[in-house]
C-alpha positions as CSV (number, residue, x, y, z in Angstrom):
1,M,134.8,183.6,71.1
2,V,137.5,182.8,68.6
3,V,140.0,184.8,70.6
4,L,139.0,183.1,73.8
5,A,139.2,179.6,72.4
6,H,142.5,180.4,70.8
7,Q,143.9,181.5,74.2
8,W,142.6,178.4,75.9
9,N,144.3,176.3,73.2
10,V,141.9,173.5,74.0
11,T,141.2,170.3,72.1
12,F,138.1,168.1,72.2
13,S,140.1,165.3,73.8
14,E,141.2,167.6,76.6
15,V,137.9,169.2,77.2
16,E,135.2,167.0,75.8
17,Y,132.3,169.3,76.5
18,A,134.1,172.6,76.0
19,S,131.5,173.7,73.4
20,D,128.7,173.4,76.0
21,E,130.1,176.3,77.9
22,I,130.3,178.3,74.7
23,A,126.7,177.5,73.9
24,A,125.6,178.5,77.4
25,G,127.7,181.7,77.5
26,L,126.7,182.9,74.0
27,G,123.2,181.6,73.8
28,L,124.0,179.3,70.9
29,T,122.6,175.9,69.9
30,R,124.9,173.0,70.5
31,R,125.5,172.7,66.7
32,G,126.3,176.4,66.5
33,A,128.7,176.2,69.4
34,D,130.4,173.1,67.9
35,Q,130.9,175.1,64.6
36,Q,132.4,178.0,66.5
37,M,134.6,175.7,68.5
38,G,135.7,173.9,65.4
39,L,136.7,177.1,63.7
40,A,138.7,178.3,66.8
41,L,140.5,174.9,67.0
42,S,141.3,175.1,63.3
43,L,142.8,178.6,63.7
44,S,144.8,177.6,66.7
45,G,146.3,174.7,64.8
46,P,146.7,174.1,61.1
47,L,145.4,177.5,60.1
48,R,147.5,179.5,62.5
49,R,148.8,181.7,59.7
50,V,145.3,182.7,58.9
51,W,144.6,183.4,62.5
52,E,147.6,185.7,62.7
53,R,146.2,187.8,59.9
54,F,142.8,187.8,61.4
55,R,144.2,188.9,64.7
56,R,146.0,191.8,63.0
57,G,142.9,192.8,61.2
58,V,144.3,191.9,57.7
59,L,141.5,189.3,57.1
60,D,137.9,189.7,58.2
61,L,135.9,186.9,59.7
62,A,134.0,186.1,56.5
63,K,137.2,185.4,54.6
64,V,138.7,183.5,57.6
65,K,135.7,181.1,57.4
66,V,136.3,180.7,53.6
67,F,139.8,179.6,54.4
68,D,138.6,177.2,57.0
69,Q,135.9,175.7,54.8
70,Q,138.1,175.3,51.7
71,I,141.5,174.2,53.1
72,G,141.0,173.3,56.8
73,H,140.9,169.6,55.9
74,L,144.2,169.5,54.0
75,T,147.5,168.2,55.3
76,A,149.8,170.8,57.0
77,E,152.1,170.7,54.0
78,N,149.3,171.4,51.5
79,I,147.9,174.1,53.8
80,A,151.3,175.8,53.8
81,V,151.5,175.7,50.0
82,V,148.0,177.2,49.5
83,C,148.7,179.9,52.2
84,D,152.0,180.8,50.5
85,R,150.1,181.5,47.3
86,T,147.1,183.3,48.7
87,L,147.5,185.0,52.1
88,D,149.4,188.0,50.7
89,D,147.0,188.6,47.9
90,T,143.5,188.7,49.4
91,D,143.0,192.5,49.3
92,G,140.2,193.4,47.0
93,L,138.9,189.9,46.6
94,T,135.3,189.1,47.5
95,T,134.6,186.0,49.4
96,G,133.3,184.4,46.2
97,Q,136.5,185.2,44.4
98,L,138.6,184.0,47.3
99,Q,136.6,180.8,47.4
100,A,137.1,180.1,43.7
101,R,140.9,180.8,44.0
102,L,141.2,178.4,47.0
103,A,139.1,175.7,45.3
104,R,141.3,175.8,42.3
105,L,144.5,175.6,44.4
106,V,143.1,172.7,46.4
107,M,142.4,170.8,43.1
108,E,146.1,171.4,42.2
109,V,147.7,170.3,45.5
110,D,145.3,167.5,46.4
111,P,143.5,166.2,43.2
112,E,142.9,162.7,44.7
113,G,141.3,164.1,47.8
114,V,139.1,166.4,45.8
115,D,138.0,163.6,43.5
116,L,137.2,161.4,46.6
117,G,135.2,164.2,48.2
118,Y,133.3,164.7,44.9
119,Q,132.4,161.1,44.6
120,E,131.3,161.0,48.3
121,G,129.3,164.1,47.7
122,L,127.5,162.6,44.7
123,A,126.7,159.5,46.8
124,D,124.9,161.9,49.2
125,R,122.7,163.6,46.5
126,R,119.1,164.0,47.4
127,F,115.9,165.9,46.8
128,V,114.6,167.9,49.7
129,S,111.4,169.9,50.3
130,Y,110.3,171.8,53.4
131,A,108.0,174.6,54.6
132,N,109.2,178.1,55.3
133,P,108.1,180.2,58.3
134,D,106.2,182.5,55.9
135,N,104.0,179.6,54.6
136,T,105.9,179.3,51.4
137,G,107.9,176.2,50.6
138,T,111.4,175.3,49.2
139,V,112.4,172.4,47.0
140,A,116.0,171.7,46.0
141,G,118.4,169.1,44.6
142,Q,121.5,168.8,46.8
143,S,125.0,167.4,46.0
144,L,124.3,167.1,42.3
145,A,126.9,166.6,39.5
146,A,128.6,169.9,38.7
147,P,127.9,169.8,34.9
148,D,124.2,169.1,35.6
149,V,124.0,172.0,38.0
150,A,125.6,174.4,35.5
151,A,123.4,173.2,32.6
152,I,120.2,173.4,34.7
153,A,121.0,177.0,35.8
154,R,121.9,178.0,32.3
155,R,118.7,176.6,30.9
156,V,116.5,178.2,33.5
157,D,118.2,181.5,33.0
158,K,117.9,181.5,29.2
159,I,114.2,180.7,29.3
160,A,113.6,183.4,31.9
161,R,115.5,186.0,29.9
162,R,113.4,185.2,26.8
163,A,110.2,185.4,28.9
164,K,110.9,188.8,30.4
165,T,109.0,191.7,28.7
166,A,108.6,195.3,29.5
167,E,105.0,194.7,30.6
168,D,106.0,191.8,33.0
169,P,106.1,193.2,36.6
170,R,108.1,190.2,37.9
171,T,111.7,190.5,38.8
172,M,114.2,188.2,37.0
173,D,114.5,186.1,40.2
174,Q,110.8,185.6,40.3
175,I,110.7,184.6,36.6
176,R,113.5,182.1,37.2
177,A,111.6,180.6,40.1
178,D,108.4,180.4,38.0
179,V,110.4,178.8,35.1
180,F,111.8,176.3,37.5
181,V,108.4,175.3,38.8
182,D,107.0,175.1,35.2
183,L,109.8,172.8,34.1
184,L,109.3,170.4,37.0
185,L,105.5,170.3,36.6
186,G,105.7,170.0,32.8
187,R,103.7,173.1,32.2
188,P,103.8,174.4,28.6
189,Q,104.9,177.9,29.6
190,A,108.4,176.7,30.1
191,S,109.7,176.6,26.5
192,S,112.6,174.4,25.6
193,S,116.0,176.0,25.6
194,D,119.6,175.1,25.2
195,G,121.0,173.7,28.5
196,G,124.5,173.5,27.3
197,V,127.5,174.3,29.5
198,H,130.5,176.5,28.9
199,L,133.8,174.9,29.8
200,N,137.2,176.5,29.7
201,V,139.9,173.8,29.8
202,G,143.5,173.5,28.6
203,L,144.2,171.2,25.6
204,A,146.9,169.4,27.7
205,T,144.2,168.5,30.2
206,L,141.9,167.2,27.4
207,A,144.8,165.2,26.0
208,R,145.5,163.7,29.5
209,L,148.9,165.3,29.5
210,S,148.0,167.4,32.5
211,D,145.6,167.4,35.4
212,T,145.2,171.2,35.5
213,P,141.6,172.0,36.6
214,G,139.0,173.4,34.2
215,E,136.6,176.2,34.7
216,L,132.8,175.7,34.4
217,A,131.2,179.1,33.7
218,G,128.6,180.0,36.3
219,F,129.8,177.2,38.6
220,G,133.5,177.5,39.2
221,P,136.7,175.3,39.0
222,V,136.3,171.6,38.3
223,I,138.9,168.9,38.5
224,A,140.5,167.6,35.4
225,D,138.6,164.3,35.3
226,I,135.3,166.2,35.4
227,A,136.4,168.6,32.8
228,R,137.3,165.7,30.5
229,Q,133.9,164.0,31.1
230,I,132.1,167.3,30.3
231,A,134.1,167.6,27.1
232,E,133.3,164.1,26.0
233,T,129.5,164.8,26.3
234,Q,129.7,168.0,24.2
235,N,130.9,166.3,21.0
236,S,128.1,167.7,19.0
237,S,128.5,171.3,20.3
238,E,130.3,174.3,19.0
239,W,133.8,174.6,20.5
240,S,135.8,177.8,20.7
241,F,139.5,178.0,21.3
242,S,142.0,180.6,22.3
243,V,145.7,180.7,21.6
244,T,147.9,182.4,24.2
245,D,151.5,183.5,24.4
246,D,153.9,182.7,27.2
247,D,152.5,185.5,29.3
248,G,148.9,184.3,29.0
249,E,147.9,187.0,26.5
250,I,145.4,185.9,23.9
251,V,146.8,186.2,20.4
252,H,144.1,184.3,18.5
253,T,140.6,182.9,18.9
254,G,138.4,180.7,16.7
255,V,135.7,178.0,16.6
256,T,135.7,174.5,15.5
257,R,132.3,174.6,13.8
258,R,130.9,177.1,11.3
259,R,128.1,178.3,13.7
260,A,130.5,180.9,14.9
261,S,129.4,183.7,17.2
262,V,130.5,187.2,16.5
263,A,134.3,187.2,16.5
264,M,134.6,190.2,18.8
265,R,132.3,188.8,21.4
266,R,134.1,185.5,21.2
267,R,137.4,187.2,21.9
268,V,136.1,189.4,24.7
269,E,134.5,186.4,26.4
270,A,137.8,184.4,26.1
271,E,139.8,187.3,27.6
272,Y,137.4,188.1,30.4
273,Q,135.6,185.3,32.1
274,T,133.2,187.5,34.1
275,C,131.7,191.0,34.3
276,V,134.6,193.4,34.7
277,F,133.0,195.3,37.6
278,V,134.7,195.0,40.9
279,G,133.7,191.8,42.7
280,C,131.1,190.7,40.1
281,R,131.2,187.1,38.9
282,M,128.4,187.1,36.3
283,P,129.7,184.9,33.5
284,A,130.8,186.9,30.4
285,Y,128.5,185.1,28.1
286,D,125.5,186.5,30.1
287,C,126.8,190.0,30.0
288,D,126.3,193.0,27.7
289,L,129.3,194.1,25.5
290,D,130.0,197.5,26.8
291,H,131.8,200.3,24.9
292,R,134.2,201.6,27.4
293,R,134.3,204.8,25.4
294,P,130.7,205.3,24.2
295,F,130.0,204.8,20.6
296,S,128.1,208.2,20.6
297,Q,131.4,209.8,21.6
298,G,133.4,208.2,18.8
299,G,134.3,205.0,20.7
300,P,135.3,202.3,18.2
301,T,133.6,198.9,18.0
302,H,136.9,197.0,18.7
303,Q,137.9,194.5,21.3
304,E,140.2,197.1,22.9
305,N,137.2,199.2,23.6
306,E,134.8,196.4,24.5
307,G,134.3,194.6,27.8
308,P,131.6,192.4,29.4
309,L,129.3,194.1,31.9
310,C,126.3,192.4,33.5
311,R,123.1,194.4,32.9
312,H,123.0,195.9,36.4
313,H,126.6,197.2,36.3
314,H,126.2,198.3,32.7
315,M,123.4,200.5,33.8
316,A,125.3,201.7,36.9
317,K,128.3,202.7,34.7
318,H,126.2,205.0,32.6
319,H,123.5,206.2,35.0
320,A,125.2,206.4,38.5
321,P,127.7,207.1,37.0
322,W,130.8,204.9,37.5
323,P,133.5,206.1,35.1
324,L,135.8,203.3,33.9
325,Q,139.4,203.2,32.7
326,R,141.0,200.1,31.2
327,K,144.7,200.0,31.9
328,P,147.3,198.5,29.5
329,N,147.7,195.4,31.7
330,G,144.0,194.6,31.5
331,D,143.0,196.0,34.9
332,H,139.8,198.0,35.2
333,H,139.8,201.1,37.3
334,W,136.4,202.2,38.5
335,T,135.6,205.6,40.1
336,S,132.5,205.6,42.3
337,P,130.0,208.5,42.5
338,L,131.8,209.5,45.7
339,G,135.2,209.6,44.0
340,H,136.7,206.4,45.4
341,V,138.7,204.3,43.0
342,Y,138.3,200.5,42.9
343,V,140.3,198.1,40.8
344,K,139.1,195.0,39.1
345,A,142.4,193.3,38.4
346,R,142.7,191.1,35.3
347,A,142.7,187.7,37.0
348,P,143.7,184.3,35.8
349,L,141.2,181.6,35.1
350,G,138.8,180.9,38.0
351,Q,139.1,184.2,39.9
């Protein structure tokens, strides 16, 4: 369908009801046909460079849709800037990683537009509930403030992790759902927990000398104004800091209060924002500290031999197994049980 619409090179002004034929021909709803038509028009116009890579098989449809969703609304000039910085570097990225990279670039090239969209989104916040076909139900808060979403998710996850025992047959997803319900209904099973947020932001941004976006762990990039607002509400919390050289290498870390976490974990979490397995975006603060060379084999307990791995990928490394090599540049090379090598490149903030 995308190819056909691209070849037609139609616009809605020229063929007002073009999507009706798409709906009839493909058996889609009118809304579904409109979405497909909108994507095709976007690729035939402002996102033509994305289309060319899709046509050649360099980009798959899932990533094409991420480009359309994240940058399709920008001006032609800003789309060109973002494409220049991303199109040749999408190999090995998951759609989640690509989305985070594009979101951060959009904040850099069009901060006013992002802020306006954020404010419009907040104005549309709402609570929804509906029945599912299997007779269960769904409740959700939509278009909420980014720091609130991150804090809520963090609190639910911490309570759920404390509640999990070896005797509990529930999965972690089931426990999180039960904690969510308990909190909303005020049930005593949901014990209190720290709902704080983890923000990574440059000092220049906090000092209002720069509008470089920040990174809200477990959520993604946030514009400078939101990062500053979050920082202002965390004045009683422990702050950690990292000092980097001109190449972005961490040369020192510390905390501003005496309730310091273990120095090694602090440094590892500062150096790696997420689990170091390929494609995984679990925040480092929710990961295990893995000995790349096992302690039982003489591996030292030192930051050069430590890295964050979520529980699932930590278990996979040792039991599947997935041998791991950390390269001098910080990349992680994983070898699958079938012998294939996958690389988790050391990425800048937000990827």
